[in-house]
C-alpha positions in Angstrom: -2.5 -30.3 7.3 -4.2 -26.9 7.0 -0.9 -24.9 7.5 0.7 -27.1 4.8 -2.2 -26.4 2.3 -1.9 -22.6 3.0 1.8 -22.7 2.4 1.4 -24.5 -0.9 -1.3 -22.1 -1.9 0.9 -19.1 -1.1 3.8 -20.7 -3.0 1.6 -21.4 -6.1 0.3 -17.8 -6.0 3.8 -16.3 -5.7 5.0 -18.6 -8.6 2.1 -17.5 -10.8 2.7 -13.8 -10.1 6.4 -14.1 -10.8 6.0 -16.1 -14.0 3.3 -13.6 -15.3 5.6 -10.6 -14.5 8.5 -12.4 -16.3 6.3 -12.9 -19.4 5.2 -9.3 -19.4 8.8 -8.1 -19.1 9.9 -10.2 -22.1 7.1 -9.0 -24.4 7.8 -5.5 -25.9 5.0 -3.1 -25.2 4.8 -1.6 -28.7 5.5 -4.7 -30.7 3.0 -6.3 -33.1 3.3 -10.0 -33.8 3.2 -10.3 -37.7 0.7 -12.7 -39.3 1.8 -15.0 -42.1 -0.5 -13.3 -44.6 1.7 -12.3 -47.6 1.0 -10.0 -50.6 3.3 -9.8 -53.5 4.1 -9.2 -57.2 6.0 -11.1 -59.8 7.3 -11.7 -63.3 5.1 -14.2 -65.1 5.7 -16.2 -68.2 3.4 -18.7 -70.0 4.5 -21.2 -72.6 2.3 -23.3 -74.9 4.2 -25.3 -77.6 3.5 -26.3 -80.3 0.7 -23.8 -80.7 -0.6 -20.9 -82.9 1.4 -17.6 -82.9 -1.3 -15.9 -80.8 -0.8 -18.2 -77.9 2.0 -17.3 -75.4 5.6 -18.4 -75.7 8.5 -18.4 -73.3 9.7 -14.9 -74.3 6.3 -13.3 -73.6 6.6 -11.9 -70.1 3.9 -10.3 -68.0 3.2 -9.4 -64.4 1.4 -11.2 -61.5 -0.1 -10.1 -58.2 -0.8 -12.6 -55.5 -1.9 -13.2 -51.9 -0.7 -16.2 -49.9 -1.8 -17.5 -46.5 0.2 -20.3 -44.8 -2.1 -22.3 -42.5 1.0 -24.0 -41.0 4.6 -24.6 -41.8 3.6 -27.4 -44.1 0.3 -26.2 -45.7 -0.6 -22.9 -47.5 -2.8 -21.5 -50.2 -2.1 -18.8 -52.9 -4.3 -16.8 -55.2 -2.7 -15.2 -58.2 -3.8 -12.8 -60.9 -1.6 -12.5 -64.0 -1.5 -10.7 -67.3 0.7 -10.8 -70.4 0.3 -8.4 -73.3 2.6 -8.3 -76.3 2.2 -7.4 -79.9 1.2 -11.0 -80.7 -0.4 -12.3 -77.5 -3.0 -11.1 -74.9 -3.6 -13.3 -71.9 -5.1 -12.5 -68.5 -6.3 -14.8 -65.8 -6.0 -16.2 -62.3 -4.7 -19.4 -60.6 -5.4 -20.8 -57.2 -2.8 -23.1 -55.6 -2.7 -25.4 -52.7 0.9 -25.5 -51.3 2.2 -28.6 -49.5 5.8 -28.3 -48.3 8.3 -27.2 -45.7 9.2 -23.8 -44.3 6.0 -22.1 -45.5 5.4 -20.0 -42.3 8.9 -19.3 -41.0 12.0 -17.4 -42.1 14.5 -19.5 -44.1 14.3 -22.0 -47.0 11.0 -23.1 -48.3 10.0 -25.7 -50.8 6.5 -26.7 -51.9 4.3 -28.5 -54.4 0.6 -29.1 -55.0 -2.4 -28.9 -57.2 -3.7 -25.7 -58.9 -6.6 -24.6 -60.9 -6.4 -21.8 -63.5 -8.9 -19.8 -65.6 -7.6 -17.4 -68.3 -8.8 -15.4 -71.2 -6.6 -15.4 -74.4 -7.2 -13.4 -77.5 -7.4 -15.8 -80.5 -7.1 -14.9 -84.2 -8.6 -17.4 -86.5 -9.4 -16.9 -90.2 -9.0 -13.2 -90.0 -11.4 -12.9 -87.0 -10.2 -11.9 -83.5 -12.1 -13.0 -80.3 -11.3 -14.0 -76.7 -11.5 -17.6 -75.6 -11.6 -19.0 -72.0 -9.0 -21.6 -71.1 -9.2 -23.4 -67.8 -8.1 -26.6 -66.1 -6.1 -28.3 -63.4 -2.3 -28.3 -63.0 0.5 -29.2 -60.7 3.1 -26.7 -59.4 6.4 -26.8 -57.6 8.4 -24.0 -56.0 11.3 -23.0 -53.9 12.1 -19.8 -52.1 13.7 -18.1 -49.1 12.2 -15.8 -46.5 14.4 -13.2 -44.9 12.5 -11.4 -42.1 9.3 -10.2 -43.7 10.4 -10.5 -47.4 10.1 -13.8 -49.3 11.5 -14.5 -52.8 10.1 -17.5 -54.7 10.6 -19.3 -58.0 7.7 -21.5 -59.1 6.5 -23.3 -62.1 3.1 -25.0 -63.0 2.5 -27.8 -65.5 -1.0 -27.5 -66.8 -3.7 -29.7 -68.3 -3.4 -29.1 -72.0 -6.9 -30.1 -73.1 -8.2 -26.6 -73.9 -4.9 -25.7 -75.7 -5.0 -28.9 -77.7 -8.6 -28.2 -78.8 -7.4 -24.7 -79.9 -4.6 -26.5 -82.0 -7.3 -28.7 -83.6 -9.4 -25.6 -84.5 -6.4 -24.1 -86.3 -5.8 -27.4 -88.2 -3.0 -28.9 -86.2 -3.2 -32.2 -84.5 -0.1 -31.7 -82.3 -0.6 -32.0 -78.6 1.0 -29.0 -76.8 3.0 -28.8 -73.6 1.6 -26.0 -71.3 3.4 -24.5 -68.4 3.9 -21.2 -66.6 6.7 -19.9 -64.4 6.9 -17.1 -61.9 9.5 -15.1 -60.1 7.7 -13.8 -57.0 8.5 -11.3 -54.2 6.2 -10.8 -51.3 5.9 -9.1 -47.9 4.5 -10.7 -44.8 2.2 -8.5 -42.8 
């Protein structure tokens, strides 16, 4: 029984050494495994309608910067800064998004949806006075995209809670409840 045990031990040791050397041979010596952390920029558009002229419309484009971290292929989070400045509108803010979907951490097609929360500052002009007002609230976003190697291109849109925008309409004398949404065309790089 003792010689059989020694033979099995030698076979297991040899198999371990061979499998370790095979794994080392397959892994490039100077390669670095990328993470799923992404940083990117985008074209941003906000739309609130019906609303006063100083609130953003579809043809008011701005820029966005963002960071995204997929925790798995089905769950990710994104933090985005954005700004729009035209002759009539001034808006700056941020949005956090929880992303639930498919393909979030791998090359290829991706699709996602989930809740988001935004906080933004908009310049308002009422009765000849100009001031900044804070608008914030929850929303729901959807998006699709494609990742090729380390580059990802996304198109996303968020439908927002309109309570703050509606109260701004009331302050200007309108009782119309607005629709509020934003859209983004995003490109990012995975590090």
